[in-house]
PDB file of all heavy atoms in Angstrom:
ATOM      1  N   MET A   1     -17.006 -18.536  -6.878  1.00  0.00           N
ATOM      2  CA  MET A   1     -16.895 -17.197  -7.360  1.00  0.00           C
ATOM      3  C   MET A   1     -16.258 -16.334  -6.284  1.00  0.00           C
ATOM      4  O   MET A   1     -16.616 -16.443  -5.118  1.00  0.00           O
ATOM      5  CB  MET A   1     -18.276 -16.644  -7.708  1.00  0.00           C
ATOM      6  CG  MET A   1     -18.206 -15.197  -8.107  1.00  0.00           C
ATOM      7  SD  MET A   1     -19.782 -14.319  -8.199  1.00  0.00           S
ATOM      8  CE  MET A   1     -20.627 -15.182  -9.442  1.00  0.00           C
ATOM      9  N   LEU A   2     -15.351 -15.495  -6.700  1.00  0.00           N
ATOM     10  CA  LEU A   2     -14.684 -14.574  -5.779  1.00  0.00           C
ATOM     11  C   LEU A   2     -15.208 -13.171  -6.054  1.00  0.00           C
ATOM     12  O   LEU A   2     -15.118 -12.681  -7.182  1.00  0.00           O
ATOM     13  CB  LEU A   2     -13.168 -14.621  -5.985  1.00  0.00           C
ATOM     14  CG  LEU A   2     -12.364 -13.581  -5.224  1.00  0.00           C
ATOM     15  CD1 LEU A   2     -12.487 -13.820  -3.720  1.00  0.00           C
ATOM     16  CD2 LEU A   2     -10.914 -13.621  -5.648  1.00  0.00           C
ATOM     17  N   ILE A   3     -15.762 -12.544  -5.040  1.00  0.00           N
ATOM     18  CA  ILE A   3     -16.221 -11.163  -5.160  1.00  0.00           C
ATOM     19  C   ILE A   3     -15.263 -10.302  -4.360  1.00  0.00           C
ATOM     20  O   ILE A   3     -15.016 -10.559  -3.184  1.00  0.00           O
ATOM     21  CB  ILE A   3     -17.658 -11.006  -4.622  1.00  0.00           C
ATOM     22  CG1 ILE A   3     -18.603 -11.877  -5.449  1.00  0.00           C
ATOM     23  CG2 ILE A   3     -18.076  -9.541  -4.658  1.00  0.00           C
ATOM     24  CD1 ILE A   3     -20.031 -11.872  -4.964  1.00  0.00           C
ATOM     25  N   ARG A   4     -14.723  -9.306  -5.038  1.00  0.00           N
ATOM     26  CA  ARG A   4     -13.770  -8.434  -4.364  1.00  0.00           C
ATOM     27  C   ARG A   4     -14.237  -6.992  -4.487  1.00  0.00           C
ATOM     28  O   ARG A   4     -15.117  -6.682  -5.276  1.00  0.00           O
ATOM     29  CB  ARG A   4     -12.374  -8.582  -4.956  1.00  0.00           C
ATOM     30  CG  ARG A   4     -12.290  -8.189  -6.422  1.00  0.00           C
ATOM     31  CD  ARG A   4     -10.832  -8.169  -6.878  1.00  0.00           C
ATOM     32  NE  ARG A   4     -10.688  -7.914  -8.288  1.00  0.00           N
ATOM     33  CZ  ARG A   4     -10.809  -6.733  -8.876  1.00  0.00           C
ATOM     34  NH1 ARG A   4     -11.099  -5.674  -8.172  1.00  0.00           N
ATOM     35  NH2 ARG A   4     -10.647  -6.603 -10.182  1.00  0.00           N
ATOM     36  N   GLU A   5     -13.638  -6.121  -3.730  1.00  0.00           N
ATOM     37  CA  GLU A   5     -13.991  -4.713  -3.783  1.00  0.00           C
ATOM     38  C   GLU A   5     -13.466  -4.080  -5.065  1.00  0.00           C
ATOM     39  O   GLU A   5     -12.475  -4.540  -5.645  1.00  0.00           O
ATOM     40  CB  GLU A   5     -13.423  -3.984  -2.567  1.00  0.00           C
ATOM     41  CG  GLU A   5     -14.116  -4.377  -1.277  1.00  0.00           C
ATOM     42  CD  GLU A   5     -13.739  -3.478  -0.127  1.00  0.00           C
ATOM     43  OE1 GLU A   5     -13.415  -2.294  -0.358  1.00  0.00           O
ATOM     44  OE2 GLU A   5     -13.779  -3.963   1.005  1.00  0.00           O
ATOM     45  N   TYR A   6     -14.162  -3.026  -5.483  1.00  0.00           N
ATOM     46  CA  TYR A   6     -13.770  -2.279  -6.668  1.00  0.00           C
ATOM     47  C   TYR A   6     -12.377  -1.694  -6.487  1.00  0.00           C
ATOM     48  O   TYR A   6     -12.002  -1.262  -5.406  1.00  0.00           O
ATOM     49  CB  TYR A   6     -14.781  -1.142  -6.899  1.00  0.00           C
ATOM     50  CG  TYR A   6     -14.374  -0.165  -7.945  1.00  0.00           C
ATOM     51  CD1 TYR A   6     -14.557  -0.459  -9.283  1.00  0.00           C
ATOM     52  CD2 TYR A   6     -13.803   1.046  -7.604  1.00  0.00           C
ATOM     53  CE1 TYR A   6     -14.185   0.450 -10.272  1.00  0.00           C
ATOM     54  CE2 TYR A   6     -13.429   1.955  -8.566  1.00  0.00           C
ATOM     55  CZ  TYR A   6     -13.613   1.649  -9.898  1.00  0.00           C
ATOM     56  OH  TYR A   6     -13.240   2.548 -10.852  1.00  0.00           O
ATOM     57  N   GLN A   7     -11.627  -1.705  -7.585  1.00  0.00           N
ATOM     58  CA  GLN A   7     -10.306  -1.088  -7.604  1.00  0.00           C
ATOM     59  C   GLN A   7     -10.264  -0.098  -8.765  1.00  0.00           C
ATOM     60  O   GLN A   7     -10.903  -0.309  -9.796  1.00  0.00           O
ATOM     61  CB  GLN A   7      -9.222  -2.153  -7.796  1.00  0.00           C
ATOM     62  CG  GLN A   7      -9.192  -3.156  -6.668  1.00  0.00           C
ATOM     63  CD  GLN A   7      -8.243  -4.312  -6.931  1.00  0.00           C
ATOM     64  OE1 GLN A   7      -7.481  -4.312  -7.881  1.00  0.00           O
ATOM     65  NE2 GLN A   7      -8.300  -5.305  -6.077  1.00  0.00           N
ATOM     66  N   LYS A   8      -9.523   0.995  -8.600  1.00  0.00           N
ATOM     67  CA  LYS A   8      -9.445   2.010  -9.658  1.00  0.00           C
ATOM     68  C   LYS A   8      -9.021   1.412 -10.991  1.00  0.00           C
ATOM     69  O   LYS A   8      -9.458   1.869 -12.039  1.00  0.00           O
ATOM     70  CB  LYS A   8      -8.491   3.124  -9.260  1.00  0.00           C
ATOM     71  CG  LYS A   8      -9.065   4.046  -8.226  1.00  0.00           C
ATOM     72  CD  LYS A   8      -8.120   5.200  -7.958  1.00  0.00           C
ATOM     73  CE  LYS A   8      -8.712   6.119  -6.929  1.00  0.00           C
ATOM     74  NZ  LYS A   8      -7.891   7.312  -6.721  1.00  0.00           N
ATOM     75  N   SER A   9      -8.237   0.382 -10.965  1.00  0.00           N
ATOM     76  CA  SER A   9      -7.763  -0.248 -12.198  1.00  0.00           C
ATOM     77  C   SER A   9      -8.907  -0.949 -12.955  1.00  0.00           C
ATOM     78  O   SER A   9      -8.748  -1.303 -14.118  1.00  0.00           O
ATOM     79  CB  SER A   9      -6.644  -1.243 -11.900  1.00  0.00           C
ATOM     80  OG  SER A   9      -7.101  -2.255 -11.017  1.00  0.00           O
ATOM     81  N   ASP A  10     -10.067  -1.121 -12.324  1.00  0.00           N
ATOM     82  CA  ASP A  10     -11.232  -1.738 -12.963  1.00  0.00           C
ATOM     83  C   ASP A  10     -12.001  -0.755 -13.846  1.00  0.00           C
ATOM     84  O   ASP A  10     -12.815  -1.170 -14.672  1.00  0.00           O
ATOM     85  CB  ASP A  10     -12.208  -2.277 -11.908  1.00  0.00           C
ATOM     86  CG  ASP A  10     -11.618  -3.354 -11.024  1.00  0.00           C
ATOM     87  OD1 ASP A  10     -10.741  -4.097 -11.498  1.00  0.00           O
ATOM     88  OD2 ASP A  10     -12.036  -3.450  -9.856  1.00  0.00           O
ATOM     89  N   CYS A  11     -11.785   0.518 -13.675  1.00  0.00           N
ATOM     90  CA  CYS A  11     -12.618   1.545 -14.289  1.00  0.00           C
ATOM     91  C   CYS A  11     -12.690   1.431 -15.808  1.00  0.00           C
ATOM     92  O   CYS A  11     -13.783   1.440 -16.378  1.00  0.00           O
ATOM     93  CB  CYS A  11     -12.109   2.930 -13.900  1.00  0.00           C
ATOM     94  SG  CYS A  11     -13.164   4.257 -14.506  1.00  0.00           S
ATOM     95  N   LYS A  12     -11.585   1.321 -16.488  1.00  0.00           N
ATOM     96  CA  LYS A  12     -11.577   1.280 -17.953  1.00  0.00           C
ATOM     97  C   LYS A  12     -12.380   0.087 -18.466  1.00  0.00           C
ATOM     98  O   LYS A  12     -13.219   0.217 -19.357  1.00  0.00           O
ATOM     99  CB  LYS A  12     -10.153   1.227 -18.486  1.00  0.00           C
ATOM    100  CG  LYS A  12     -10.062   1.264 -19.998  1.00  0.00           C
ATOM    101  CD  LYS A  12      -8.602   1.301 -20.463  1.00  0.00           C
ATOM    102  CE  LYS A  12      -8.484   1.472 -21.940  1.00  0.00           C
ATOM    103  NZ  LYS A  12      -8.811   0.294 -22.713  1.00  0.00           N
ATOM    104  N   GLU A  13     -12.146  -1.068 -17.911  1.00  0.00           N
ATOM    105  CA  GLU A  13     -12.838  -2.279 -18.357  1.00  0.00           C
ATOM    106  C   GLU A  13     -14.348  -2.215 -18.068  1.00  0.00           C
ATOM    107  O   GLU A  13     -15.160  -2.606 -18.908  1.00  0.00           O
ATOM    108  CB  GLU A  13     -12.226  -3.511 -17.701  1.00  0.00           C
ATOM    109  CG  GLU A  13     -12.730  -4.802 -18.276  1.00  0.00           C
ATOM    110  CD  GLU A  13     -11.951  -6.012 -17.805  1.00  0.00           C
ATOM    111  OE1 GLU A  13     -10.872  -5.858 -17.202  1.00  0.00           O
ATOM    112  OE2 GLU A  13     -12.451  -7.126 -18.035  1.00  0.00           O
ATOM    113  N   LEU A  14     -14.727  -1.710 -16.912  1.00  0.00           N
ATOM    114  CA  LEU A  14     -16.148  -1.594 -16.584  1.00  0.00           C
ATOM    115  C   LEU A  14     -16.845  -0.577 -17.480  1.00  0.00           C
ATOM    116  O   LEU A  14     -17.989  -0.789 -17.904  1.00  0.00           O
ATOM    117  CB  LEU A  14     -16.319  -1.207 -15.120  1.00  0.00           C
ATOM    118  CG  LEU A  14     -16.007  -2.312 -14.122  1.00  0.00           C
ATOM    119  CD1 LEU A  14     -16.060  -1.764 -12.704  1.00  0.00           C
ATOM    120  CD2 LEU A  14     -16.965  -3.460 -14.279  1.00  0.00           C
ATOM    121  N   THR A  15     -16.159   0.516 -17.788  1.00  0.00           N
ATOM    122  CA  THR A  15     -16.716   1.523 -18.683  1.00  0.00           C
ATOM    123  C   THR A  15     -16.942   0.939 -20.075  1.00  0.00           C
ATOM    124  O   THR A  15     -17.999   1.147 -20.686  1.00  0.00           O
ATOM    125  CB  THR A  15     -15.782   2.744 -18.768  1.00  0.00           C
ATOM    126  OG1 THR A  15     -15.609   3.286 -17.455  1.00  0.00           O
ATOM    127  CG2 THR A  15     -16.338   3.814 -19.680  1.00  0.00           C
ATOM    128  N   GLU A  16     -15.976   0.194 -20.580  1.00  0.00           N
ATOM    129  CA  GLU A  16     -16.119  -0.450 -21.891  1.00  0.00           C
ATOM    130  C   GLU A  16     -17.239  -1.492 -21.878  1.00  0.00           C
ATOM    131  O   GLU A  16     -18.011  -1.591 -22.837  1.00  0.00           O
ATOM    132  CB  GLU A  16     -14.802  -1.094 -22.309  1.00  0.00           C
ATOM    133  CG  GLU A  16     -13.722  -0.086 -22.646  1.00  0.00           C
ATOM    134  CD  GLU A  16     -12.374  -0.735 -22.909  1.00  0.00           C
ATOM    135  OE1 GLU A  16     -12.254  -1.982 -22.841  1.00  0.00           O
ATOM    136  OE2 GLU A  16     -11.426   0.016 -23.190  1.00  0.00           O
ATOM    137  N   LEU A  17     -17.338  -2.245 -20.817  1.00  0.00           N
ATOM    138  CA  LEU A  17     -18.399  -3.247 -20.702  1.00  0.00           C
ATOM    139  C   LEU A  17     -19.771  -2.585 -20.727  1.00  0.00           C
ATOM    140  O   LEU A  17     -20.674  -3.026 -21.450  1.00  0.00           O
ATOM    141  CB  LEU A  17     -18.229  -4.052 -19.416  1.00  0.00           C
ATOM    142  CG  LEU A  17     -19.323  -5.067 -19.104  1.00  0.00           C
ATOM    143  CD1 LEU A  17     -19.394  -6.147 -20.185  1.00  0.00           C
ATOM    144  CD2 LEU A  17     -19.097  -5.679 -17.735  1.00  0.00           C
ATOM    145  N   PHE A  18     -19.951  -1.515 -19.975  1.00  0.00           N
ATOM    146  CA  PHE A  18     -21.225  -0.809 -19.946  1.00  0.00           C
ATOM    147  C   PHE A  18     -21.558  -0.234 -21.320  1.00  0.00           C
ATOM    148  O   PHE A  18     -22.664  -0.422 -21.836  1.00  0.00           O
ATOM    149  CB  PHE A  18     -21.186   0.312 -18.902  1.00  0.00           C
ATOM    150  CG  PHE A  18     -22.464   1.094 -18.832  1.00  0.00           C
ATOM    151  CD1 PHE A  18     -23.595   0.550 -18.268  1.00  0.00           C
ATOM    152  CD2 PHE A  18     -22.525   2.386 -19.344  1.00  0.00           C
ATOM    153  CE1 PHE A  18     -24.787   1.264 -18.208  1.00  0.00           C
ATOM    154  CE2 PHE A  18     -23.707   3.108 -19.292  1.00  0.00           C
ATOM    155  CZ  PHE A  18     -24.829   2.553 -18.720  1.00  0.00           C
ATOM    156  N   TYR A  19     -20.604   0.433 -21.940  1.00  0.00           N
ATOM    157  CA  TYR A  19     -20.818   1.035 -23.264  1.00  0.00           C
ATOM    158  C   TYR A  19     -21.210  -0.030 -24.285  1.00  0.00           C
ATOM    159  O   TYR A  19     -22.197   0.119 -25.009  1.00  0.00           O
ATOM    160  CB  TYR A  19     -19.548   1.755 -23.712  1.00  0.00           C
ATOM    161  CG  TYR A  19     -19.677   2.398 -25.075  1.00  0.00           C
ATOM    162  CD1 TYR A  19     -20.090   3.706 -25.205  1.00  0.00           C
ATOM    163  CD2 TYR A  19     -19.392   1.682 -26.239  1.00  0.00           C
ATOM    164  CE1 TYR A  19     -20.217   4.306 -26.456  1.00  0.00           C
ATOM    165  CE2 TYR A  19     -19.520   2.266 -27.498  1.00  0.00           C
ATOM    166  CZ  TYR A  19     -19.927   3.574 -27.589  1.00  0.00           C
ATOM    167  OH  TYR A  19     -20.068   4.146 -28.828  1.00  0.00           O
ATOM    168  N   ASN A  20     -20.453  -1.103 -24.347  1.00  0.00           N
ATOM    169  CA  ASN A  20     -20.716  -2.158 -25.328  1.00  0.00           C
ATOM    170  C   ASN A  20     -22.047  -2.875 -25.059  1.00  0.00           C
ATOM    171  O   ASN A  20     -22.753  -3.244 -25.997  1.00  0.00           O
ATOM    172  CB  ASN A  20     -19.571  -3.159 -25.358  1.00  0.00           C
ATOM    173  CG  ASN A  20     -18.317  -2.566 -25.946  1.00  0.00           C
ATOM    174  OD1 ASN A  20     -18.368  -1.674 -26.786  1.00  0.00           O
ATOM    175  ND2 ASN A  20     -17.167  -3.042 -25.508  1.00  0.00           N
ATOM    176  N   THR A  21     -22.385  -3.051 -23.797  1.00  0.00           N
ATOM    177  CA  THR A  21     -23.656  -3.690 -23.459  1.00  0.00           C
ATOM    178  C   THR A  21     -24.826  -2.831 -23.909  1.00  0.00           C
ATOM    179  O   THR A  21     -25.760  -3.327 -24.548  1.00  0.00           O
ATOM    180  CB  THR A  21     -23.749  -3.953 -21.945  1.00  0.00           C
ATOM    181  OG1 THR A  21     -22.675  -4.823 -21.568  1.00  0.00           O
ATOM    182  CG2 THR A  21     -25.075  -4.582 -21.573  1.00  0.00           C
ATOM    183  N   VAL A  22     -24.774  -1.544 -23.600  1.00  0.00           N
ATOM    184  CA  VAL A  22     -25.856  -0.644 -24.004  1.00  0.00           C
ATOM    185  C   VAL A  22     -26.001  -0.633 -25.517  1.00  0.00           C
ATOM    186  O   VAL A  22     -27.098  -0.727 -26.057  1.00  0.00           O
ATOM    187  CB  VAL A  22     -25.614   0.777 -23.454  1.00  0.00           C
ATOM    188  CG1 VAL A  22     -26.542   1.790 -24.113  1.00  0.00           C
ATOM    189  CG2 VAL A  22     -25.800   0.800 -21.944  1.00  0.00           C
ATOM    190  N   HIS A  23     -24.881  -0.523 -26.227  1.00  0.00           N
ATOM    191  CA  HIS A  23     -24.948  -0.414 -27.683  1.00  0.00           C
ATOM    192  C   HIS A  23     -25.254  -1.750 -28.376  1.00  0.00           C
ATOM    193  O   HIS A  23     -25.660  -1.751 -29.537  1.00  0.00           O
ATOM    194  CB  HIS A  23     -23.652   0.186 -28.231  1.00  0.00           C
ATOM    195  CG  HIS A  23     -23.642   1.681 -28.144  1.00  0.00           C
ATOM    196  ND1 HIS A  23     -23.258   2.355 -27.006  1.00  0.00           N
ATOM    197  CD2 HIS A  23     -23.995   2.626 -29.043  1.00  0.00           C
ATOM    198  CE1 HIS A  23     -23.367   3.641 -27.215  1.00  0.00           C
ATOM    199  NE2 HIS A  23     -23.819   3.848 -28.440  1.00  0.00           N
ATOM    200  N   THR A  24     -25.094  -2.851 -27.706  1.00  0.00           N
ATOM    201  CA  THR A  24     -25.393  -4.149 -28.309  1.00  0.00           C
ATOM    202  C   THR A  24     -26.785  -4.637 -27.916  1.00  0.00           C
ATOM    203  O   THR A  24     -27.623  -4.908 -28.771  1.00  0.00           O
ATOM    204  CB  THR A  24     -24.342  -5.190 -27.882  1.00  0.00           C
ATOM    205  OG1 THR A  24     -23.048  -4.721 -28.285  1.00  0.00           O
ATOM    206  CG2 THR A  24     -24.613  -6.535 -28.522  1.00  0.00           C
ATOM    207  N   ILE A  25     -27.012  -4.748 -26.640  1.00  0.00           N
ATOM    208  CA  ILE A  25     -28.259  -5.318 -26.135  1.00  0.00           C
ATOM    209  C   ILE A  25     -29.446  -4.385 -26.390  1.00  0.00           C
ATOM    210  O   ILE A  25     -30.531  -4.836 -26.733  1.00  0.00           O
ATOM    211  CB  ILE A  25     -28.154  -5.621 -24.622  1.00  0.00           C
ATOM    212  CG1 ILE A  25     -27.000  -6.595 -24.342  1.00  0.00           C
ATOM    213  CG2 ILE A  25     -29.475  -6.150 -24.076  1.00  0.00           C
ATOM    214  CD1 ILE A  25     -27.109  -7.928 -25.044  1.00  0.00           C
ATOM    215  N   ASN A  26     -29.252  -3.097 -26.219  1.00  0.00           N
ATOM    216  CA  ASN A  26     -30.361  -2.154 -26.315  1.00  0.00           C
ATOM    217  C   ASN A  26     -30.522  -1.527 -27.693  1.00  0.00           C
ATOM    218  O   ASN A  26     -31.445  -0.739 -27.900  1.00  0.00           O
ATOM    219  CB  ASN A  26     -30.190  -1.057 -25.268  1.00  0.00           C
ATOM    220  CG  ASN A  26     -30.175  -1.638 -23.876  1.00  0.00           C
ATOM    221  OD1 ASN A  26     -31.075  -2.359 -23.493  1.00  0.00           O
ATOM    222  ND2 ASN A  26     -29.142  -1.356 -23.125  1.00  0.00           N
ATOM    223  N   ALA A  27     -29.682  -1.894 -28.639  1.00  0.00           N
ATOM    224  CA  ALA A  27     -29.699  -1.271 -29.960  1.00  0.00           C
ATOM    225  C   ALA A  27     -31.023  -1.466 -30.694  1.00  0.00           C
ATOM    226  O   ALA A  27     -31.425  -0.606 -31.469  1.00  0.00           O
ATOM    227  CB  ALA A  27     -28.546  -1.797 -30.805  1.00  0.00           C
ATOM    228  N   LYS A  28     -31.699  -2.558 -30.441  1.00  0.00           N
ATOM    229  CA  LYS A  28     -32.955  -2.815 -31.151  1.00  0.00           C
ATOM    230  C   LYS A  28     -34.112  -1.982 -30.604  1.00  0.00           C
ATOM    231  O   LYS A  28     -35.143  -1.852 -31.252  1.00  0.00           O
ATOM    232  CB  LYS A  28     -33.302  -4.304 -31.095  1.00  0.00           C
ATOM    233  CG  LYS A  28     -33.603  -4.816 -29.708  1.00  0.00           C
ATOM    234  CD  LYS A  28     -33.906  -6.298 -29.702  1.00  0.00           C
ATOM    235  CE  LYS A  28     -34.135  -6.709 -28.255  1.00  0.00           C
ATOM    236  NZ  LYS A  28     -34.094  -8.089 -28.022  1.00  0.00           N
ATOM    237  N   ASP A  29     -33.957  -1.432 -29.411  1.00  0.00           N
ATOM    238  CA  ASP A  29     -35.043  -0.706 -28.759  1.00  0.00           C
ATOM    239  C   ASP A  29     -34.883   0.812 -28.753  1.00  0.00           C
ATOM    240  O   ASP A  29     -35.832   1.521 -28.420  1.00  0.00           O
ATOM    241  CB  ASP A  29     -35.186  -1.181 -27.309  1.00  0.00           C
ATOM    242  CG  ASP A  29     -35.502  -2.664 -27.224  1.00  0.00           C
ATOM    243  OD1 ASP A  29     -36.377  -3.112 -27.994  1.00  0.00           O
ATOM    244  OD2 ASP A  29     -34.877  -3.364 -26.409  1.00  0.00           O
ATOM    245  N   TYR A  30     -33.675   1.307 -29.076  1.00  0.00           N
ATOM    246  CA  TYR A  30     -33.401   2.737 -28.989  1.00  0.00           C
ATOM    247  C   TYR A  30     -32.666   3.216 -30.234  1.00  0.00           C
ATOM    248  O   TYR A  30     -31.964   2.444 -30.883  1.00  0.00           O
ATOM    249  CB  TYR A  30     -32.534   3.046 -27.759  1.00  0.00           C
ATOM    250  CG  TYR A  30     -33.199   2.686 -26.456  1.00  0.00           C
ATOM    251  CD1 TYR A  30     -32.984   1.447 -25.857  1.00  0.00           C
ATOM    252  CD2 TYR A  30     -34.051   3.579 -25.811  1.00  0.00           C
ATOM    253  CE1 TYR A  30     -33.601   1.105 -24.665  1.00  0.00           C
ATOM    254  CE2 TYR A  30     -34.672   3.254 -24.620  1.00  0.00           C
ATOM    255  CZ  TYR A  30     -34.447   2.019 -24.048  1.00  0.00           C
ATOM    256  OH  TYR A  30     -35.059   1.685 -22.878  1.00  0.00           O
ATOM    257  N   THR A  31     -32.777   4.508 -30.504  1.00  0.00           N
ATOM    258  CA  THR A  31     -32.036   5.086 -31.629  1.00  0.00           C
ATOM    259  C   THR A  31     -30.574   5.260 -31.238  1.00  0.00           C
ATOM    260  O   THR A  31     -30.225   5.243 -30.052  1.00  0.00           O
ATOM    261  CB  THR A  31     -32.607   6.460 -32.023  1.00  0.00           C
ATOM    262  OG1 THR A  31     -32.372   7.381 -30.936  1.00  0.00           O
ATOM    263  CG2 THR A  31     -34.096   6.383 -32.338  1.00  0.00           C
ATOM    264  N   LYS A  32     -29.730   5.461 -32.234  1.00  0.00           N
ATOM    265  CA  LYS A  32     -28.306   5.692 -31.968  1.00  0.00           C
ATOM    266  C   LYS A  32     -28.127   6.930 -31.081  1.00  0.00           C
ATOM    267  O   LYS A  32     -27.299   6.942 -30.176  1.00  0.00           O
ATOM    268  CB  LYS A  32     -27.527   5.850 -33.258  1.00  0.00           C
ATOM    269  CG  LYS A  32     -26.041   6.067 -33.028  1.00  0.00           C
ATOM    270  CD  LYS A  32     -25.267   6.160 -34.311  1.00  0.00           C
ATOM    271  CE  LYS A  32     -23.790   6.377 -34.151  1.00  0.00           C
ATOM    272  NZ  LYS A  32     -23.269   6.850 -32.911  1.00  0.00           N
ATOM    273  N   GLU A  33     -28.918   7.959 -31.334  1.00  0.00           N
ATOM    274  CA  GLU A  33     -28.828   9.187 -30.535  1.00  0.00           C
ATOM    275  C   GLU A  33     -29.181   8.924 -29.070  1.00  0.00           C
ATOM    276  O   GLU A  33     -28.526   9.442 -28.165  1.00  0.00           O
ATOM    277  CB  GLU A  33     -29.745  10.272 -31.116  1.00  0.00           C
ATOM    278  CG  GLU A  33     -29.307  10.794 -32.464  1.00  0.00           C
ATOM    279  CD  GLU A  33     -29.641   9.867 -33.635  1.00  0.00           C
ATOM    280  OE1 GLU A  33     -30.549   8.995 -33.517  1.00  0.00           O
ATOM    281  OE2 GLU A  33     -28.970   9.993 -34.678  1.00  0.00           O
ATOM    282  N   GLN A  34     -30.196   8.103 -28.846  1.00  0.00           N
ATOM    283  CA  GLN A  34     -30.571   7.761 -27.477  1.00  0.00           C
ATOM    284  C   GLN A  34     -29.477   6.945 -26.799  1.00  0.00           C
ATOM    285  O   GLN A  34     -29.148   7.177 -25.630  1.00  0.00           O
ATOM    286  CB  GLN A  34     -31.887   6.997 -27.461  1.00  0.00           C
ATOM    287  CG  GLN A  34     -33.089   7.848 -27.819  1.00  0.00           C
ATOM    288  CD  GLN A  34     -34.348   7.028 -27.964  1.00  0.00           C
ATOM    289  OE1 GLN A  34     -34.339   5.991 -28.615  1.00  0.00           O
ATOM    290  NE2 GLN A  34     -35.442   7.496 -27.367  1.00  0.00           N
ATOM    291  N   LEU A  35     -28.919   5.997 -27.526  1.00  0.00           N
ATOM    292  CA  LEU A  35     -27.850   5.180 -26.952  1.00  0.00           C
ATOM    293  C   LEU A  35     -26.638   6.024 -26.594  1.00  0.00           C
ATOM    294  O   LEU A  35     -26.040   5.877 -25.532  1.00  0.00           O
ATOM    295  CB  LEU A  35     -27.453   4.067 -27.921  1.00  0.00           C
ATOM    296  CG  LEU A  35     -28.540   3.025 -28.216  1.00  0.00           C
ATOM    297  CD1 LEU A  35     -28.103   2.111 -29.338  1.00  0.00           C
ATOM    298  CD2 LEU A  35     -28.897   2.238 -26.974  1.00  0.00           C
ATOM    299  N   ASP A  36     -26.265   6.919 -27.521  1.00  0.00           N
ATOM    300  CA  ASP A  36     -25.104   7.776 -27.272  1.00  0.00           C
ATOM    301  C   ASP A  36     -25.329   8.692 -26.073  1.00  0.00           C
ATOM    302  O   ASP A  36     -24.409   8.937 -25.285  1.00  0.00           O
ATOM    303  CB  ASP A  36     -24.773   8.598 -28.519  1.00  0.00           C
ATOM    304  CG  ASP A  36     -24.200   7.748 -29.638  1.00  0.00           C
ATOM    305  OD1 ASP A  36     -23.724   6.623 -29.361  1.00  0.00           O
ATOM    306  OD2 ASP A  36     -24.223   8.204 -30.794  1.00  0.00           O
ATOM    307  N   ALA A  37     -26.557   9.198 -25.914  1.00  0.00           N
ATOM    308  CA  ALA A  37     -26.867  10.065 -24.767  1.00  0.00           C
ATOM    309  C   ALA A  37     -26.817   9.281 -23.464  1.00  0.00           C
ATOM    310  O   ALA A  37     -26.422   9.821 -22.421  1.00  0.00           O
ATOM    311  CB  ALA A  37     -28.246  10.685 -24.958  1.00  0.00           C
ATOM    312  N   TRP A  38     -27.195   8.009 -23.532  1.00  0.00           N
ATOM    313  CA  TRP A  38     -27.238   7.163 -22.341  1.00  0.00           C
ATOM    314  C   TRP A  38     -25.837   6.873 -21.815  1.00  0.00           C
ATOM    315  O   TRP A  38     -25.624   6.773 -20.601  1.00  0.00           O
ATOM    316  CB  TRP A  38     -27.944   5.874 -22.714  1.00  0.00           C
ATOM    317  CG  TRP A  38     -28.331   4.956 -21.580  1.00  0.00           C
ATOM    318  CD1 TRP A  38     -28.135   5.152 -20.253  1.00  0.00           C
ATOM    319  CD2 TRP A  38     -28.977   3.710 -21.707  1.00  0.00           C
ATOM    320  NE1 TRP A  38     -28.629   4.092 -19.533  1.00  0.00           N
ATOM    321  CE2 TRP A  38     -29.143   3.177 -20.412  1.00  0.00           C
ATOM    322  CE3 TRP A  38     -29.425   2.965 -22.782  1.00  0.00           C
ATOM    323  CZ2 TRP A  38     -29.748   1.962 -20.177  1.00  0.00           C
ATOM    324  CZ3 TRP A  38     -30.031   1.752 -22.535  1.00  0.00           C
ATOM    325  CH2 TRP A  38     -30.186   1.259 -21.238  1.00  0.00           C
ATOM    326  N   VAL A  39     -24.885   6.738 -22.686  1.00  0.00           N
ATOM    327  CA  VAL A  39     -23.541   6.332 -22.262  1.00  0.00           C
ATOM    328  C   VAL A  39     -22.475   7.379 -22.564  1.00  0.00           C
ATOM    329  O   VAL A  39     -21.369   7.060 -22.944  1.00  0.00           O
ATOM    330  CB  VAL A  39     -23.137   4.984 -22.871  1.00  0.00           C
ATOM    331  CG1 VAL A  39     -23.977   3.857 -22.350  1.00  0.00           C
ATOM    332  CG2 VAL A  39     -23.187   5.016 -24.390  1.00  0.00           C
ATOM    333  N   THR A  40     -22.812   8.634 -22.326  1.00  0.00           N
ATOM    334  CA  THR A  40     -21.813   9.691 -22.542  1.00  0.00           C
ATOM    335  C   THR A  40     -20.706   9.622 -21.529  1.00  0.00           C
ATOM    336  O   THR A  40     -20.878   9.126 -20.444  1.00  0.00           O
ATOM    337  CB  THR A  40     -22.474  11.078 -22.473  1.00  0.00           C
ATOM    338  OG1 THR A  40     -23.171  11.192 -21.239  1.00  0.00           O
ATOM    339  CG2 THR A  40     -23.404  11.295 -23.645  1.00  0.00           C
TER     340      THR A  40
END
């Protein structure tokens, strides 16, 4: 595994990953309003 430092070009992909993870993995435990507030 290669671990490298963060680059500005990573931002869009990391933001999408975080948003999709919250809305997929946590959807069973939180309301849509809570999920949306979490990932504004």
